[in-house]
Residue frames as qw, qx, qy, qz and C-alpha x, y, z in Angstrom:
[[0.395, -0.170, 0.569, 0.701, 146.17, 52.42, 168.98],
 [0.217, 0.597, 0.671, 0.382, 143.03, 53.00, 166.87],
 [0.103, -0.927, -0.299, 0.201, 142.20, 56.22, 168.70],
 [0.367, -0.586, 0.291, 0.661, 145.76, 57.59, 167.92],
 [0.327, 0.182, 0.707, 0.600, 145.20, 56.96, 164.23],
 [0.064, 0.807, 0.564, 0.163, 141.95, 58.87, 164.27],
 [0.219, -0.882, -0.061, 0.413, 143.53, 61.86, 165.99],
 [0.383, -0.304, 0.501, 0.714, 146.45, 61.84, 163.37],
 [0.301, 0.449, 0.700, 0.467, 143.96, 61.92, 160.52],
 [0.041, -0.924, -0.367, 0.104, 142.62, 65.24, 161.75],
 [0.353, -0.669, 0.237, 0.610, 145.96, 66.76, 161.28],
 [0.550, 0.767, -0.180, -0.277, 146.87, 68.41, 157.89],
 [0.933, 0.193, 0.008, 0.304, 149.22, 66.27, 155.77],
 [0.615, -0.450, 0.146, 0.631, 152.96, 67.11, 156.14],
 [0.364, 0.111, 0.450, 0.808, 152.89, 68.61, 152.70],
 [0.065, 0.820, 0.569, -0.018, 149.85, 70.76, 153.29],
 [0.381, 0.444, 0.092, 0.806, 150.38, 74.21, 151.84],
 [0.070, -0.238, -0.415, 0.875, 150.16, 77.42, 154.06],
 [0.012, 0.698, 0.666, 0.263, 146.67, 79.00, 154.18],
 [0.136, -0.015, -0.218, 0.966, 146.07, 82.61, 154.50],
 [0.237, 0.558, 0.647, -0.462, 142.72, 84.27, 155.58],
 [0.235, 0.577, -0.178, -0.761, 142.85, 86.53, 152.66],
 [0.138, 0.170, -0.868, -0.446, 143.02, 83.55, 150.19],
 [0.005, 0.295, 0.945, -0.143, 139.90, 82.17, 151.73],
 [0.221, 0.427, 0.295, -0.825, 137.65, 85.20, 151.44],
 [0.391, 0.270, -0.434, -0.765, 134.75, 85.05, 149.01],
 [0.855, 0.039, 0.121, -0.503, 132.38, 82.32, 147.72],
 [0.054, -0.333, 0.937, 0.095, 133.26, 78.51, 147.60],
 [0.787, -0.028, -0.395, -0.473, 131.40, 75.51, 146.32],
 [0.386, -0.413, 0.739, -0.366, 131.15, 73.02, 149.14],
 [0.753, 0.048, -0.571, -0.322, 130.80, 69.27, 148.57],
 [0.050, -0.257, 0.861, -0.435, 129.91, 67.11, 151.43],
 [0.475, 0.211, 0.730, -0.443, 127.36, 64.35, 152.35],
 [0.396, 0.322, 0.787, 0.346, 126.73, 63.73, 148.57],
 [0.208, 0.877, 0.428, 0.063, 125.55, 67.24, 147.94],
 [0.454, 0.146, 0.009, 0.879, 126.95, 70.58, 146.77],
 [0.117, -0.914, -0.388, 0.027, 126.13, 74.12, 148.02],
 [0.373, 0.659, -0.133, 0.640, 127.82, 77.43, 148.60],
 [0.559, -0.692, -0.296, 0.348, 129.50, 79.00, 151.45],
 [0.276, 0.829, -0.039, 0.485, 130.78, 82.66, 151.73],
 [0.674, -0.367, -0.237, 0.596, 133.72, 83.56, 153.95],
 [0.127, 0.897, 0.065, 0.418, 134.21, 87.10, 154.96],
 [0.520, 0.186, -0.444, 0.706, 136.78, 89.04, 157.09],
 [0.444, -0.627, -0.028, -0.639, 134.08, 90.45, 159.35],
 [0.036, 0.260, -0.821, 0.507, 135.02, 89.69, 162.95],
 [0.744, -0.261, -0.337, -0.515, 132.51, 87.19, 164.40],
 [0.664, -0.487, 0.479, -0.305, 132.10, 85.01, 167.42],
 [0.898, -0.041, 0.418, 0.129, 134.44, 82.10, 166.81],
 [0.558, -0.102, 0.436, 0.699, 136.53, 83.95, 164.26],
 [0.113, 0.248, -0.302, -0.913, 135.17, 85.54, 161.09],
 [0.645, 0.312, 0.295, -0.632, 131.73, 85.50, 159.46],
 [0.006, -0.091, 0.894, 0.439, 130.67, 82.62, 157.32],
 [0.618, 0.278, 0.324, -0.661, 127.31, 82.04, 155.68],
 [0.274, 0.011, 0.909, 0.315, 126.10, 79.14, 153.68],
 [0.517, 0.314, -0.019, -0.796, 123.48, 79.01, 151.04],
 [0.826, 0.218, -0.319, -0.411, 121.44, 75.90, 149.83],
 [0.236, 0.371, -0.880, 0.183, 123.37, 73.63, 152.12],
 [0.818, -0.319, -0.244, -0.411, 121.24, 70.68, 153.36],
 [0.698, 0.062, -0.582, 0.411, 124.25, 68.89, 155.16],
 [0.548, -0.799, -0.250, 0.008, 123.76, 69.65, 158.87],
 [0.718, -0.286, 0.020, 0.635, 127.59, 70.16, 159.30],
 [0.327, 0.171, 0.251, 0.895, 127.52, 73.03, 156.87],
 [0.160, -0.709, -0.484, -0.487, 124.08, 74.61, 157.19],
 [0.563, -0.775, -0.272, 0.095, 124.93, 75.41, 160.78],
 [0.640, -0.045, -0.036, 0.766, 128.28, 77.05, 160.12],
 [0.034, -0.968, -0.250, 0.009, 128.48, 80.69, 161.21],
 [0.153, -0.915, 0.343, 0.148, 132.22, 81.43, 161.54],
 [0.919, 0.278, -0.071, 0.269, 135.59, 80.33, 160.28],
 [0.202, -0.902, 0.360, 0.126, 139.26, 80.88, 160.87],
 [0.780, 0.444, -0.416, 0.149, 142.66, 79.61, 159.90],
 [0.566, -0.699, 0.415, -0.137, 144.77, 77.67, 162.35],
 [0.548, -0.389, 0.721, 0.171, 147.88, 75.54, 161.77],
 [0.047, 0.223, -0.745, -0.626, 147.60, 75.43, 157.92],
 [0.036, 0.381, 0.922, 0.057, 143.90, 74.43, 158.35],
 [0.334, -0.302, -0.192, -0.872, 140.57, 76.18, 157.67],
 [0.066, -0.226, -0.898, 0.373, 138.34, 75.64, 160.58],
 [0.334, -0.442, -0.380, -0.741, 134.58, 76.12, 160.26],
 [0.012, -0.023, -0.709, 0.704, 132.65, 76.89, 163.45],
 [0.211, -0.489, -0.775, -0.339, 129.02, 76.07, 164.11],
 [0.276, -0.695, -0.175, -0.640, 126.45, 78.15, 166.01],
 [0.789, -0.594, -0.155, 0.027, 127.15, 76.40, 169.22],
 [0.127, -0.903, 0.410, -0.013, 130.80, 77.49, 168.91],
 [0.787, -0.252, 0.543, 0.151, 132.19, 74.02, 168.20],
 [0.031, -0.439, 0.676, 0.591, 134.27, 72.90, 165.26],
 [0.789, 0.374, 0.202, -0.444, 132.00, 71.85, 162.39],
 [0.907, 0.367, 0.092, 0.186, 134.76, 70.98, 159.93],
 [0.308, -0.758, 0.381, 0.430, 138.50, 71.36, 159.17],
 [0.798, 0.583, 0.130, 0.081, 140.02, 71.59, 155.74],
 [0.455, -0.549, 0.374, 0.594, 143.63, 71.89, 154.41],
 [0.387, 0.739, -0.258, -0.488, 144.83, 73.29, 151.06],
 [0.794, -0.012, 0.582, 0.173, 145.30, 70.47, 148.59],
 [0.518, 0.289, 0.433, 0.679, 145.80, 72.57, 145.48],
 [0.159, 0.141, 0.075, 0.974, 145.48, 76.20, 144.36],
 [0.423, -0.193, -0.097, -0.880, 141.70, 76.32, 144.33],
 [0.777, -0.221, -0.523, -0.273, 140.82, 73.24, 146.34],
 [0.219, -0.452, 0.658, -0.560, 140.63, 72.49, 150.04],
 [0.693, -0.134, -0.672, -0.224, 139.86, 69.04, 151.48],
 [0.107, -0.326, 0.683, -0.645, 139.01, 67.78, 155.00],
 [0.330, -0.317, -0.889, -0.025, 136.50, 66.22, 157.25],
 [0.422, -0.622, -0.073, -0.656, 133.46, 67.29, 159.22],
 [0.278, -0.434, 0.677, -0.526, 133.21, 66.74, 162.87],
 [0.884, 0.045, 0.247, -0.394, 131.01, 63.69, 162.05],
 [0.550, -0.328, 0.709, 0.295, 133.87, 62.24, 160.04],
 [0.693, 0.601, 0.396, 0.050, 132.44, 62.79, 156.58],
 [0.535, 0.016, 0.295, 0.791, 134.51, 64.11, 153.74],
 [0.108, 0.906, 0.285, -0.295, 134.30, 67.71, 152.83],
 [0.547, 0.064, 0.307, 0.776, 135.87, 69.82, 149.97],
 [0.113, 0.832, 0.100, -0.533, 135.93, 73.55, 148.96],
 [0.527, 0.160, 0.496, 0.672, 136.52, 74.44, 145.22],
 [0.241, 0.839, 0.223, -0.434, 136.13, 77.43, 143.14]]
């Protein structure tokens, strides 16, 4: 039973707003593991989706992100090994919230 709850928490909420790749392009402030840094999302094709680059990120979940994509109303960040680093959903016009693969909270704002 516990495991089912954990899987469900990785799904976007039923009221999650649609996400488009175009809306994600550009610079975002990332908050995770008690620190803030920046991530830049581009529409350049890249292994794992589209090119992502972080700046000043000390959190391992984000410093290793190299790609991103949009799947099922979620923004998926992909690390250099090709695995999912974090998933986020749109919680308001300029804010996205989610969790890292380690279970930590993560948000994008601008």
